[in-house]
C-alpha positions as CSV (number, residue, x, y, z in Angstrom):
1,M,0.0,-0.1,0.0
2,V,1.3,3.4,-0.9
3,A,0.9,6.1,1.6
4,T,-1.1,9.1,0.1
5,P,-0.2,12.6,0.9
6,E,-3.3,13.0,3.1
7,K,-2.2,10.0,5.2
8,L,1.2,11.3,5.6
9,Q,0.1,14.6,6.9
10,H,-0.8,13.0,10.3
11,T,2.4,10.9,10.7
12,H,4.7,13.9,11.5
13,E,5.3,14.7,15.2
14,H,2.6,16.8,16.8
15,L,3.8,20.4,17.4
16,P,2.3,23.4,19.1
17,G,0.1,25.9,17.1
18,H,2.1,28.4,15.0
19,D,5.5,26.4,14.9
20,R,7.2,27.8,11.8
21,V,10.9,27.6,10.8
22,A,12.3,29.1,7.7
23,V,15.4,27.1,6.6
24,L,17.6,29.6,4.7
25,L,19.6,27.2,2.2
26,M,22.4,29.4,1.0
27,G,24.8,28.9,-2.0
28,Y,26.6,31.0,-4.5
29,G,24.4,31.2,-7.4
30,E,25.6,31.5,-10.9
31,V,24.6,33.9,-13.6
32,E,22.3,32.6,-16.3
33,S,22.4,35.6,-18.5
34,Y,25.7,37.0,-19.7
35,E,24.5,40.5,-19.2
36,D,24.6,39.9,-15.4
37,F,28.4,39.0,-15.4
38,A,29.9,42.4,-14.6
39,N,27.3,42.8,-11.6
40,Y,27.9,39.3,-10.4
41,N,31.8,39.9,-10.5
42,E,31.4,43.3,-8.8
43,Q,29.5,41.5,-5.8
44,A,32.0,38.8,-5.7
45,L,35.0,41.2,-5.6
46,N,33.4,43.2,-3.0
47,L,32.6,40.2,-0.7
48,L,35.4,37.8,-1.5
49,T,38.4,39.6,-2.7
50,A,38.3,42.2,0.0
51,K,39.1,39.4,2.4
52,F,42.6,38.5,1.1
53,A,43.7,41.0,-1.5
54,P,45.0,44.6,-0.9
55,V,42.7,46.0,-3.7
56,P,41.3,49.6,-3.4
57,T,37.5,49.5,-3.9
58,W,37.4,51.9,-6.6
59,I,39.0,49.3,-8.8
60,Y,36.0,46.9,-8.3
61,P,33.7,48.2,-11.0
62,P,36.1,48.5,-13.8
63,L,37.7,45.2,-12.8
64,A,34.3,43.5,-12.7
65,K,33.6,44.7,-16.3
66,L,37.1,43.4,-17.4
67,L,36.5,40.0,-15.8
68,A,33.0,39.9,-17.4
69,L,34.7,40.2,-20.8
70,F,36.9,37.1,-20.0
71,D,33.8,35.3,-18.6
72,R,31.6,35.9,-21.7
73,H,34.6,34.9,-24.1
74,E,35.0,31.6,-21.9
75,W,31.5,30.6,-21.4
76,G,30.3,32.0,-24.8
77,H,32.9,31.3,-27.2
78,T,35.2,28.7,-25.9
79,H,32.3,26.6,-24.4
80,H,29.6,27.3,-27.0
81,D,27.2,29.6,-24.9
82,F,27.6,27.5,-21.6
83,I,24.9,28.1,-19.2
84,S,25.6,27.0,-15.7
85,P,23.3,24.3,-14.3
86,H,24.1,25.4,-10.8
87,N,20.9,27.2,-10.0
88,A,18.8,24.6,-11.4
89,I,20.5,21.9,-9.4
90,F,20.3,24.0,-6.2
91,E,16.5,24.3,-6.6
92,R,16.2,20.6,-6.7
93,Q,18.4,20.3,-3.7
94,R,16.2,22.8,-1.9
95,A,12.9,21.2,-2.9
96,G,14.3,17.7,-2.0
97,I,15.5,18.8,1.5
98,E,12.2,20.6,2.1
99,H,10.1,17.4,1.0
100,K,12.2,15.3,3.7
101,L,11.7,18.0,6.4
102,Q,8.1,18.5,5.8
103,H,7.5,14.8,6.0
104,K,8.9,14.9,9.6
105,W,7.7,18.2,10.8
106,G,4.8,19.1,8.6
107,D,4.6,22.2,6.3
108,G,5.3,24.8,9.1
109,I,8.9,24.2,7.9
110,Q,9.7,25.8,4.7
111,V,13.0,25.9,2.7
112,F,14.0,29.0,1.0
113,K,17.1,29.4,-1.2
114,A,19.3,32.4,-1.1
115,F,22.3,33.1,-3.5
116,N,25.2,35.3,-2.5
117,F,25.4,37.0,-5.8
118,C,22.3,36.3,-7.8
119,A,19.0,38.4,-7.9
120,P,16.2,37.8,-7.2
121,F,17.5,35.6,-4.5
122,L,20.0,37.7,-2.7
123,P,19.8,37.2,1.0
124,K,18.3,40.6,1.5
125,Q,15.5,39.8,-1.0
126,V,14.9,36.5,0.6
127,L,14.9,37.7,4.2
128,A,12.5,40.5,3.3
129,E,10.2,37.7,2.0
130,L,10.6,35.7,5.4
131,K,9.7,38.8,7.4
132,N,6.6,39.3,5.1
133,Q,5.5,35.8,5.5
134,G,5.8,36.0,9.3
135,F,8.6,33.7,10.0
136,E,10.4,34.5,13.4
137,K,12.8,31.6,13.5
138,I,15.5,31.0,10.9
139,L,18.0,28.2,10.5
140,I,20.9,29.6,8.3
141,Y,22.1,26.7,6.2
142,P,24.9,27.3,3.7
143,L,24.9,24.1,1.5
144,L,28.8,24.3,1.5
145,V,31.0,21.5,2.5
146,V,33.7,23.7,4.3
147,D,33.3,26.5,6.6
148,S,35.4,29.6,5.5
149,I,35.3,33.4,5.3
150,F,34.6,32.6,1.5
151,T,31.8,30.4,2.1
152,S,29.4,30.6,5.3
153,G,31.4,33.7,6.3
154,I,30.0,35.8,3.4
155,A,26.7,34.2,3.9
156,I,26.6,35.5,7.6
157,E,27.9,38.8,6.6
158,Q,25.1,39.3,4.1
159,V,22.5,37.9,6.4
160,N,23.6,40.6,9.0
161,N,23.5,43.4,6.5
162,A,20.0,42.4,5.5
163,L,18.8,42.2,9.1
164,A,20.2,45.5,9.8
165,Q,18.3,46.9,6.9
166,L,14.9,45.1,7.9
167,T,14.8,46.1,11.5
168,D,12.2,48.7,12.5
169,G,13.5,50.7,15.4
170,D,14.4,48.4,18.4
171,E,11.9,45.8,17.4
172,R,13.7,42.5,16.4
173,W,11.5,40.4,14.2
174,V,13.7,37.2,14.4
175,K,13.1,35.6,17.5
176,G,15.2,32.5,17.2
177,M,18.2,31.6,15.0
178,R,20.6,28.6,14.4
179,Y,23.3,27.9,11.9
180,I,25.0,25.0,10.3
181,P,28.5,25.8,9.4
182,S,29.7,22.9,7.3
183,F,29.6,19.1,6.9
184,Y,33.2,18.3,5.8
185,N,33.6,15.7,8.7
186,E,30.0,14.2,8.8
187,P,30.6,10.3,8.6
188,E,27.8,9.8,6.0
189,Y,29.1,12.4,3.7
190,I,32.6,10.9,3.9
191,N,31.2,7.4,3.2
192,L,29.1,8.6,0.2
193,M,32.2,10.3,-1.4
194,A,34.2,7.2,-1.1
195,R,31.3,4.9,-2.4
196,L,30.7,7.0,-5.4
197,V,34.4,6.6,-6.3
198,E,34.3,2.9,-5.7
199,E,31.0,2.4,-7.6
200,K,32.5,4.4,-10.7
201,I,35.7,2.2,-10.6
202,N,33.8,-0.9,-10.4
203,S,31.4,-0.1,-13.3
204,D,33.8,1.8,-15.6
205,L,37.4,0.9,-14.8
206,A,37.9,-2.3,-12.9
207,D,38.1,-4.5,-15.9
208,A,40.7,-2.5,-17.7
209,Y,43.1,-1.4,-14.9
210,L,44.8,-2.9,-11.9
211,P,43.8,-0.8,-8.7
212,S,47.4,0.6,-8.6
213,Q,47.0,2.0,-11.9
214,I,43.9,4.0,-11.0
215,G,44.7,7.6,-10.0
216,I,42.3,9.4,-7.9
217,V,42.4,13.3,-7.6
218,L,40.0,14.3,-4.9
219,M,39.2,18.0,-5.7
220,N,38.9,20.6,-2.9
221,H,37.9,24.2,-3.3
222,G,41.1,26.1,-3.4
223,C,42.0,28.3,-0.5
224,P,44.4,31.4,-0.3
225,H,47.0,30.8,2.4
226,K,46.5,34.3,3.8
227,A,43.2,35.8,4.4
228,K,43.9,38.6,7.1
229,G,43.3,35.9,9.9
230,F,39.9,34.9,8.8
231,T,39.2,31.1,8.6
232,S,40.1,30.4,5.1
233,G,39.0,26.7,4.8
234,I,42.3,25.1,4.4
235,D,42.2,22.9,7.8
236,E,38.7,21.6,7.0
237,S,39.3,21.0,3.5
238,Q,42.5,19.1,4.4
239,A,40.7,17.1,7.0
240,L,38.0,16.3,4.3
241,Y,40.6,15.0,2.0
242,E,42.3,12.8,4.5
243,L,38.9,11.3,5.7
244,V,38.0,10.2,2.1
245,R,41.4,9.1,1.3
246,E,41.6,6.9,4.3
247,K,38.5,5.0,3.0
248,L,40.0,4.3,-0.3
249,I,43.9,4.1,0.1
250,N,44.2,0.5,0.9
251,R,42.6,-0.6,-2.4
252,Y,43.7,2.4,-4.5
253,P,47.1,3.5,-3.5
254,L,47.5,6.5,-6.0
255,I,45.3,9.2,-4.4
256,S,46.1,13.1,-4.2
257,V,44.3,16.1,-3.1
258,G,43.8,18.5,-6.1
259,W,42.9,22.1,-5.3
260,L,40.7,24.0,-7.7
261,N,42.4,27.4,-7.3
262,H,41.3,30.6,-8.9
263,H,43.7,32.3,-11.3
264,T,44.4,35.3,-9.1
265,P,47.7,36.8,-9.5
266,L,49.8,37.6,-6.3
267,I,47.9,35.1,-4.1
268,D,49.5,32.1,-2.5
269,W,47.0,29.3,-3.2
270,T,46.8,25.8,-1.8
271,Q,48.8,23.2,-3.6
272,P,49.1,20.9,-5.5
273,N,46.4,22.3,-7.9
274,A,44.4,19.7,-9.8
275,T,46.8,19.7,-12.8
276,Q,49.9,19.3,-10.7
277,A,48.2,16.4,-8.6
278,A,47.3,14.6,-11.7
279,K,50.8,14.9,-13.2
280,N,52.3,13.6,-9.9
281,I,50.2,10.5,-10.0
282,I,50.9,9.9,-13.7
283,Q,54.4,10.0,-12.8
284,L,53.9,7.2,-10.4
285,G,52.3,5.0,-13.0
286,A,48.6,6.0,-13.2
287,E,47.2,4.9,-16.4
288,V,43.7,6.4,-15.8
289,V,43.1,9.5,-13.6
290,M,39.6,10.1,-12.0
291,F,38.7,13.6,-10.9
292,M,36.2,13.5,-8.0
293,P,34.9,16.9,-6.5
294,I,34.6,16.3,-2.8
295,G,34.7,20.0,-1.7
296,F,31.6,20.9,-3.7
297,V,28.1,19.4,-3.6
298,T,26.5,21.6,-6.4
299,E,27.8,21.5,-10.0
300,N,29.2,24.9,-11.2
301,H,31.6,26.4,-13.6
302,E,34.6,25.4,-11.6
303,T,33.6,21.7,-11.4
304,L,32.5,21.6,-15.0
305,L,34.5,24.1,-17.1
306,D,37.8,24.2,-14.9
307,V,38.0,20.7,-14.7
308,H,37.3,20.1,-18.5
309,H,40.1,22.5,-19.2
310,I,42.5,20.6,-16.7
311,I,41.8,17.3,-18.5
312,H,42.0,18.8,-22.0
313,D,45.5,20.1,-21.2
314,L,46.7,16.9,-19.7
315,E,45.5,15.0,-22.7
316,K,47.8,17.0,-24.9
317,Q,50.8,16.2,-22.7
318,H,50.0,12.6,-21.7
319,R,48.2,11.0,-24.5
320,N,48.6,7.5,-23.3
321,V,46.5,8.2,-20.2
322,D,42.7,8.1,-19.8
323,Y,40.7,10.6,-17.8
324,L,37.4,10.6,-15.9
325,Q,35.4,13.5,-14.8
326,M,33.0,12.8,-11.8
327,A,29.9,14.7,-11.0
328,C,29.3,16.4,-7.8
329,V,26.6,14.7,-5.5
330,N,23.9,17.2,-6.8
331,D,20.5,16.0,-5.9
332,D,21.6,12.4,-5.2
333,P,18.6,11.0,-2.9
334,Q,21.2,9.8,-0.3
335,F,22.9,13.1,-0.1
336,L,19.4,15.0,0.3
337,D,18.5,12.5,3.1
338,M,21.6,13.2,5.1
339,A,21.4,17.1,4.4
340,A,17.8,17.1,5.8
341,E,18.8,14.9,8.8
342,W,21.7,17.5,9.7
343,A,18.9,20.1,10.0
344,N,16.6,18.1,12.3
345,G,18.4,18.7,15.5
346,H,18.6,22.4,15.0
347,I,14.8,22.6,14.0
348,A,14.1,20.7,17.2
349,E,16.1,23.2,19.3
350,L,14.3,26.1,17.6
351,M,10.9,24.4,18.4
352,R,11.9,23.8,22.0
353,E,12.8,27.5,22.5
354,E,9.2,28.3,21.3
355,A,7.7,25.7,23.5
356,E,9.6,27.1,26.4
357,E,8.7,30.6,25.8
358,A,5.0,29.7,25.4
359,K,5.2,27.9,28.8
360,E,6.7,31.0,30.5
361,V,4.0,33.1,29.1
362,N,1.2,30.9,30.3
363,V,2.9,30.8,33.7
364,Q,2.9,34.7,33.6
365,L,-0.7,34.8,32.6
366,A,-1.7,32.3,35.3
367,L,0.0,34.3,38.0
368,T,-1.5,37.8,36.7
369,H,-4.8,36.0,36.7
370,H,-4.4,34.7,40.3
371,H,-3.0,38.0,41.4
372,H,-6.2,39.8,40.2
373,H,-8.4,37.1,41.7
374,H,-7.0,37.7,45.1
375,H,-8.0,41.4,45.0
């Protein structure tokens, strides 16, 4: 028998009256119209570059326009009018996580997406909408593997700026808040990464290569070494790599981290980059190299175009080696299950606070009532 939606409505845990929590699922967002490149780049420069590069702010607008020309050339010309699938995948992730959470908690829980750099889903626009809809409790949930000033850091910065703009006088409309910084060390995520690699090897490579001939580049988001003392993501990314490597190393000895760095001059980036990592394991006898993004859960221009370039360049230099580009987890049902599960404890906390407040109010009312009665 299949449970119909009506039947499911009654299975979620019973909660007091107006229990509502807005889950703010945050990601970068990517432009879908080339006209938006300059604006996108300017916002990114303002929020990101300012954290580690000594660049005067007047340079941002012209620099953003210059970068936009490069972007348009790369996406439009080199990659035949590439449109990033990032936002569409992120929407599927949002819907999937919301579906799981509502199944458990009911429809008082809603998941909203916010993109750091893309209208109409900028954090300030989405928070204004939450306020409009009467939400008072927010779970800030950057869907980003690693916590750093460049990921959850800018998410919080944007949320705070938006909240400052949306406050009427001294009245705070947000009554409860929780935050999930990252999930780089969650055992289910580590296991999923390793399992995806193993499944791909078993289905595509195991017949043609010995385990010692299979090179695996586990790709992290590149990090600058200096970020004015902010958390730059290196420690968590490194830990993530070690944890996934540990699951695979006994069967597949040729594994390297490969950092997907940006091509920013004068910045000291994490090494080895993905190209160098591949060359290193080819030197040790890899006959096929797999590129697996572990530091990203949503496909984007880095995991698609940058890795495509890397493989293209390697093919010219090492013609006798094969290459395999793996996808991010995206909306894999197993990933959506765990992503929803990581939110459950925080939602429960926000609910508990509400219940306790309600209890206090009732006690106060009872006391006042009792007091009046005496007189």
